[in-house]
N, CA, C and O atoms as a GROMACS GRO file, in nm:
protein
  324
    1MET      N    1  10.826  13.884   9.364
    1MET     CA    2  10.718  13.787   9.355
    1MET      C    3  10.761  13.664   9.273
    1MET      O    4  10.736  13.550   9.312
    2LEU      N    5  10.825  13.689   9.161
    2LEU     CA    6  10.872  13.579   9.076
    2LEU      C    7  10.976  13.497   9.149
    2LEU      O    8  10.979  13.374   9.138
    3THR      N    9  11.063  13.564   9.224
    3THR     CA   10  11.167  13.493   9.298
    3THR      C   11  11.105  13.399   9.401
    3THR      O   12  11.149  13.284   9.415
    4ALA      N   13  11.004  13.446   9.473
    4ALA     CA   14  10.938  13.362   9.573
    4ALA      C   15  10.873  13.241   9.507
    4ALA      O   16  10.877  13.131   9.561
    5PHE      N   17  10.814  13.262   9.390
    5PHE     CA   18  10.752  13.151   9.317
    5PHE      C   19  10.856  13.047   9.277
    5PHE      O   20  10.834  12.927   9.294
    6LEU      N   21  10.970  13.093   9.225
    6LEU     CA   22  11.075  13.001   9.181
    6LEU      C   23  11.134  12.924   9.299
    6LEU      O   24  11.162  12.804   9.288
    7ILE      N   25  11.153  12.991   9.411
    7ILE     CA   26  11.204  12.924   9.530
    7ILE      C   27  11.104  12.818   9.577
    7ILE      O   28  11.143  12.706   9.612
    8GLY      N   29  10.976  12.853   9.578
    8GLY     CA   30  10.874  12.756   9.616
    8GLY      C   31  10.870  12.636   9.524
    8GLY      O   32  10.852  12.523   9.568
    9LEU      N   33  10.889  12.661   9.395
    9LEU     CA   34  10.891  12.553   9.297
    9LEU      C   35  11.010  12.460   9.320
    9LEU      O   36  10.996  12.338   9.311
   10MET      N   37  11.126  12.518   9.349
   10MET     CA   38  11.245  12.437   9.374
   10MET      C   39  11.229  12.354   9.501
   10MET      O   40  11.269  12.238   9.504
   11VAL      N   41  11.172  12.412   9.604
   11VAL     CA   42  11.151  12.339   9.729
   11VAL      C   43  11.052  12.225   9.707
   11VAL      O   44  11.074  12.114   9.756
   12ALA      N   45  10.945  12.250   9.634
   12ALA     CA   46  10.846  12.146   9.607
   12ALA      C   47  10.906  12.033   9.525
   12ALA      O   48  10.878  11.916   9.550
   13HIS      N   49  10.989  12.068   9.429
   13HIS     CA   50  11.053  11.965   9.347
   13HIS      C   51  11.147  11.881   9.432
   13HIS      O   52  11.152  11.759   9.416
   14GLY      N   53  11.221  11.942   9.520
   14GLY     CA   54  11.312  11.869   9.609
   14GLY      C   55  11.237  11.776   9.701
   14GLY      O   56  11.282  11.665   9.728
   15ALA      N   57  11.123  11.819   9.751
   15ALA     CA   58  11.043  11.735   9.840
   15ALA      C   59  10.988  11.614   9.766
   15ALA      O   60  10.984  11.504   9.820
   16SER      N   61  10.947  11.635   9.642
   16SER     CA   62  10.892  11.521   9.568
   16SER      C   63  11.001  11.421   9.534
   16SER      O   64  10.974  11.301   9.528
   17ALA      N   65  11.124  11.468   9.512
   17ALA     CA   66  11.234  11.376   9.485
   17ALA      C   67  11.262  11.291   9.608
   17ALA      O   68  11.294  11.173   9.596
   18GLY      N   69  11.251  11.350   9.727
   18GLY     CA   70  11.274  11.277   9.850
   18GLY      C   71  11.164  11.176   9.879
   18GLY      O   72  11.187  11.078   9.951
   19ASP      N   73  11.046  11.198   9.825
   19ASP     CA   74  10.934  11.108   9.847
   19ASP      C   75  10.954  10.972   9.779
   19ASP      O   76  10.884  10.876   9.812
   20ARG      N   77  11.047  10.963   9.685
   20ARG     CA   78  11.069  10.838   9.614
   20ARG      C   79  11.152  10.740   9.696
   20ARG      O   80  11.166  10.624   9.658
   21ARG      N   81  11.204  10.783   9.807
   21ARG     CA   82  11.286  10.697   9.892
   21ARG      C   83  11.207  10.572   9.930
   21ARG      O   84  11.089  10.580   9.963
   22LYS      N   85  11.274  10.460   9.925
   22LYS     CA   86  11.208  10.332   9.956
   22LYS      C   87  11.251  10.286  10.094
   22LYS      O   88  11.370  10.272  10.122
   23SER      N   89  11.154  10.262  10.179
   23SER     CA   90  11.184  10.213  10.314
   23SER      C   91  11.224  10.065  10.306
   23SER      O   92  11.200   9.998  10.206
   24LEU      N   93  11.284  10.017  10.414
   24LEU     CA   94  11.321   9.876  10.420
   24LEU      C   95  11.196   9.788  10.411
   24LEU      O   96  11.197   9.686  10.342
   25ASP      N   97  11.089   9.826  10.478
   25ASP     CA   98  10.965   9.749  10.472
   25ASP      C   99  10.911   9.740  10.330
   25ASP      O  100  10.866   9.633  10.287
   26GLU      N  101  10.914   9.851  10.257
   26GLU     CA  102  10.866   9.850  10.118
   26GLU      C  103  10.954   9.762  10.030
   26GLU      O  104  10.903   9.686   9.947
   27ALA      N  105  11.085   9.771  10.049
   27ALA     CA  106  11.177   9.690   9.969
   27ALA      C  107  11.157   9.541   9.997
   27ALA      O  108  11.160   9.459   9.906
   28VAL      N  109  11.135   9.506  10.124
   28VAL     CA  110  11.111   9.366  10.161
   28VAL      C  111  10.980   9.317  10.099
   28VAL      O  112  10.975   9.207  10.044
   29SER      N  113  10.877   9.398  10.107
   29SER     CA  114  10.747   9.360  10.050
   29SER      C  115  10.757   9.338   9.899
   29SER      O  116  10.704   9.241   9.846
   30ASP      N  117  10.825   9.429   9.831
   30ASP     CA  118  10.844   9.417   9.686
   30ASP      C  119  10.921   9.289   9.651
   30ASP      O  120  10.884   9.216   9.559
   31ALA      N  121  11.027   9.263   9.726
   31ALA     CA  122  11.110   9.145   9.699
   31ALA      C  123  11.032   9.017   9.726
   31ALA      O  124  11.041   8.921   9.649
   32ARG      N  125  10.957   9.015   9.834
   32ARG     CA  126  10.876   8.896   9.868
   32ARG      C  127  10.774   8.869   9.758
   32ARG      O  128  10.753   8.754   9.718
   33ASP      N  129  10.710   8.975   9.709
   33ASP     CA  130  10.611   8.960   9.602
   33ASP      C  131  10.677   8.913   9.472
   33ASP      O  132  10.623   8.827   9.402
   34ARG      N  133  10.792   8.968   9.442
   34ARG     CA  134  10.859   8.935   9.316
   34ARG      C  135  10.907   8.790   9.313
   34ARG      O  136  10.892   8.721   9.212
   35TYR      N  137  10.965   8.744   9.423
   35TYR     CA  138  11.024   8.610   9.426
   35TYR      C  139  10.937   8.506   9.494
   35TYR      O  140  10.972   8.388   9.496
   36ASN      N  141  10.824   8.548   9.549
   36ASN     CA  142  10.730   8.456   9.611
   36ASN      C  143  10.801   8.362   9.709
   36ASN      O  144  10.791   8.240   9.700
   37GLY      N  145  10.873   8.424   9.803
   37GLY     CA  146  10.949   8.343   9.897
   37GLY      C  147  10.943   8.397  10.038
   37GLY      O  148  10.867   8.489  10.068
   38ARG      N  149  11.025   8.336  10.123
   38ARG     CA  150  11.032   8.375  10.264
   38ARG      C  151  11.157   8.459  10.288
   38ARG      O  152  11.266   8.422  10.245
   39VAL      N  153  11.141   8.571  10.355
   39VAL     CA  154  11.254   8.659  10.384
   39VAL      C  155  11.337   8.598  10.496
   39VAL      O  156  11.287   8.570  10.605
   40LEU      N  157  11.465   8.577  10.467
   40LEU     CA  158  11.557   8.522  10.567
   40LEU      C  159  11.621   8.632  10.650
   40LEU      O  160  11.640   8.617  10.771
   41SER      N  161  11.654   8.743  10.585
   41SER     CA  162  11.712   8.856  10.657
   41SER      C  163  11.694   8.982  10.574
   41SER      O  164  11.680   8.978  10.452
   42ALA      N  165  11.694   9.094  10.644
   42ALA     CA  166  11.682   9.224  10.578
   42ALA      C  167  11.742   9.330  10.669
   42ALA      O  168  11.711   9.335  10.788
   43GLU      N  169  11.826   9.413  10.612
   43GLU     CA  170  11.888   9.520  10.690
   43GLU      C  171  11.925   9.635  10.597
   43GLU      O  172  11.942   9.616  10.476
   44THR      N  173  11.938   9.753  10.655
   44THR     CA  174  11.982   9.870  10.581
   44THR      C  175  12.125   9.899  10.622
   44THR      O  176  12.158   9.904  10.741
   45ARG      N  177  12.210   9.918  10.522
   45ARG     CA  178  12.351   9.949  10.548
   45ARG      C  179  12.387  10.081  10.482
   45ARG      O  180  12.327  10.122  10.382
   46ASN      N  181  12.487  10.146  10.540
   46ASN     CA  182  12.539  10.269  10.483
   46ASN      C  183  12.675  10.238  10.422
   46ASN      O  184  12.768  10.199  10.493
   47ARG      N  185  12.685  10.254  10.292
   47ARG     CA  186  12.811  10.228  10.222
   47ARG      C  187  12.852  10.351  10.144
   47ARG      O  188  12.785  10.391  10.049
   48GLY      N  189  12.960  10.410  10.186
   48GLY     CA  190  13.011  10.527  10.116
   48GLY      C  191  12.914  10.643  10.116
   48GLY      O  192  12.908  10.719  10.019
   49GLY      N  193  12.837  10.658  10.224
   49GLY     CA  194  12.743  10.769  10.233
   49GLY      C  195  12.608  10.741  10.169
   49GLY      O  196  12.520  10.827  10.171
   50ARG      N  197  12.590  10.623  10.112
   50ARG     CA  198  12.462  10.586  10.051
   50ARG      C  199  12.403  10.468  10.126
   50ARG      O  200  12.474  10.374  10.162
   51GLU      N  201  12.273  10.474  10.148
   51GLU     CA  202  12.206  10.364  10.215
   51GLU      C  203  12.157  10.262  10.112
   51GLU      O  204  12.110  10.298  10.005
   52SER      N  205  12.170  10.136  10.149
   52SER     CA  206  12.115  10.030  10.065
   52SER      C  207  12.050   9.925  10.155
   52SER      O  208  12.095   9.900  10.267
   53HIS      N  209  11.945   9.865  10.103
   53HIS     CA  210  11.874   9.759  10.174
   53HIS      C  211  11.926   9.625  10.122
   53HIS      O  212  11.923   9.598  10.002
   54ASN      N  213  11.972   9.542  10.212
   54ASN     CA  214  12.022   9.409  10.178
   54ASN      C  215  11.919   9.307  10.224
   54ASN      O  216  11.884   9.301  10.342
   55ILE      N  217  11.871   9.228  10.129
   55ILE     CA  218  11.762   9.134  10.156
   55ILE      C  219  11.801   8.995  10.106
   55ILE      O  220  11.853   8.980   9.996
   56ARG      N  221  11.775   8.894  10.188
   56ARG     CA  222  11.795   8.754  10.148
   56ARG      C  223  11.660   8.685  10.154
   56ARG      O  224  11.589   8.692  10.254
   57ILE      N  225  11.625   8.618  10.043
   57ILE     CA  226  11.495   8.552  10.032
   57ILE      C  227  11.514   8.406   9.994
   57ILE      O  228  11.592   8.374   9.905
   58LEU      N  229  11.442   8.318  10.062
   58LEU     CA  230  11.440   8.176  10.027
   58LEU      C  231  11.320   8.154   9.936
   58LEU      O  232  11.206   8.173   9.977
   59THR      N  233  11.347   8.113   9.812
   59THR     CA  234  11.239   8.093   9.715
   59THR      C  235  11.174   7.956   9.735
   59THR      O  236  11.227   7.871   9.806
   60ASP      N  237  11.061   7.937   9.671
   60ASP     CA  238  10.988   7.810   9.682
   60ASP      C  239  11.070   7.691   9.633
   60ASP      O  240  11.051   7.578   9.680
   61ASP      N  241  11.162   7.716   9.539
   61ASP     CA  242  11.244   7.605   9.487
   61ASP      C  243  11.373   7.584   9.566
   61ASP      O  244  11.461   7.510   9.522
   62GLY      N  245  11.385   7.650   9.683
   62GLY     CA  246  11.499   7.627   9.771
   62GLY      C  247  11.621   7.713   9.745
   62GLY      O  248  11.725   7.693   9.807
   63ARG      N  249  11.611   7.808   9.654
   63ARG     CA  250  11.724   7.896   9.625
   63ARG      C  251  11.721   8.018   9.717
   63ARG      O  252  11.614   8.062   9.759
   64VAL      N  253  11.839   8.071   9.746
   64VAL     CA  254  11.849   8.194   9.824
   64VAL      C  255  11.885   8.307   9.729
   64VAL      O  256  11.988   8.303   9.661
   65LYS      N  257  11.799   8.408   9.725
   65LYS     CA  258  11.823   8.528   9.643
   65LYS      C  259  11.880   8.635   9.734
   65LYS      O  260  11.827   8.662   9.842
   66ARG      N  261  11.988   8.696   9.689
   66ARG     CA  262  12.049   8.807   9.763
   66ARG      C  263  12.027   8.934   9.683
   66ARG      O  264  12.070   8.944   9.568
   67LEU      N  265  11.960   9.030   9.743
   67LEU     CA  266  11.927   9.155   9.674
   67LEU      C  267  11.988   9.272   9.747
   67LEU      O  268  12.000   9.272   9.870
   68GLN      N  269  12.027   9.372   9.671
   68GLN     CA  270  12.076   9.496   9.729
   68GLN      C  271  12.001   9.608   9.658
   68GLN      O  272  12.017   9.629   9.537
   69ILE      N  273  11.918   9.681   9.733
   69ILE     CA  274  11.830   9.784   9.679
   69ILE      C  275  11.878   9.921   9.726
   69ILE      O  276  11.898   9.942   9.845
   70ASP      N  277  11.897  10.012   9.631
   70ASP     CA  278  11.934  10.150   9.666
   70ASP      C  279  11.816  10.214   9.738
   70ASP      O  280  11.705  10.218   9.684
   71ALA      N  281  11.838  10.265   9.859
   71ALA     CA  282  11.729  10.320   9.939
   71ALA      C  283  11.674  10.449   9.881
   71ALA      O  284  11.555  10.478   9.896
   72GLU      N  285  11.757  10.527   9.814
   72GLU     CA  286  11.712  10.654   9.758
   72GLU      C  287  11.624  10.635   9.635
   72GLU      O  288  11.518  10.698   9.623
   73SER      N  289  11.667  10.549   9.544
   73SER     CA  290  11.594  10.532   9.418
   73SER      C  291  11.497  10.415   9.421
   73SER      O  292  11.400  10.412   9.345
   74GLY      N  293  11.522  10.318   9.509
   74GLY     CA  294  11.439  10.199   9.512
   74GLY      C  295  11.477  10.096   9.406
   74GLY      O  296  11.409   9.995   9.390
   75ARG      N  297  11.584  10.123   9.334
   75ARG     CA  298  11.628  10.032   9.226
   75ARG      C  299  11.729   9.931   9.278
   75ARG      O  300  11.807   9.960   9.368
   76PRO      N  301  11.727   9.811   9.219
   76PRO     CA  302  11.827   9.711   9.258
   76PRO      C  303  11.968   9.758   9.223
   76PRO      O  304  11.990   9.814   9.115
   77GLU      N  305  12.062   9.735   9.314
   77GLU     CA  306  12.201   9.766   9.287
   77GLU      C  307  12.271   9.645   9.230
   77GLU      O  308  12.349   9.654   9.135
   78ARG      N  309  12.241   9.530   9.288
   78ARG     CA  310  12.294   9.405   9.238
   78ARG      C  311  12.214   9.292   9.300
   78ARG      O  312  12.144   9.311   9.400
   79GLY      N  313  12.226   9.176   9.242
   79GLY     CA  314  12.156   9.061   9.297
   79GLY      C  315  12.200   8.937   9.225
   79GLY      O  316  12.252   8.943   9.114
   80ARG      N  317  12.180   8.826   9.288
   80ARG     CA  318  12.212   8.698   9.224
   80ARG      C  319  12.081   8.633   9.186
   80ARG      O  320  11.989   8.624   9.268
   81ARG      N  321  12.073   8.590   9.065
   81ARG     CA  322  11.948   8.531   9.014
   81ARG      C  323  11.954   8.382   9.013
   81ARG      O  324  11.857   8.317   8.973
   0.00000   0.00000   0.00000
């Protein structure tokens, strides 16, 4: 009985970790809100077995922001400010 409970707990924890994954649409929406600009391009790439969202945004002041968001964590990998 205890074993079944522990297995269920591990499975539930794994599922919740997977729920944090950020879709390309979510990443684009977050970036658009943060920089208040127009999205020029957005795509998901696989680099070394990890997916990342690459987004280019044209800001109101005419600058192009290049963002790279880790798809698993939703955190920025790199960007030019």
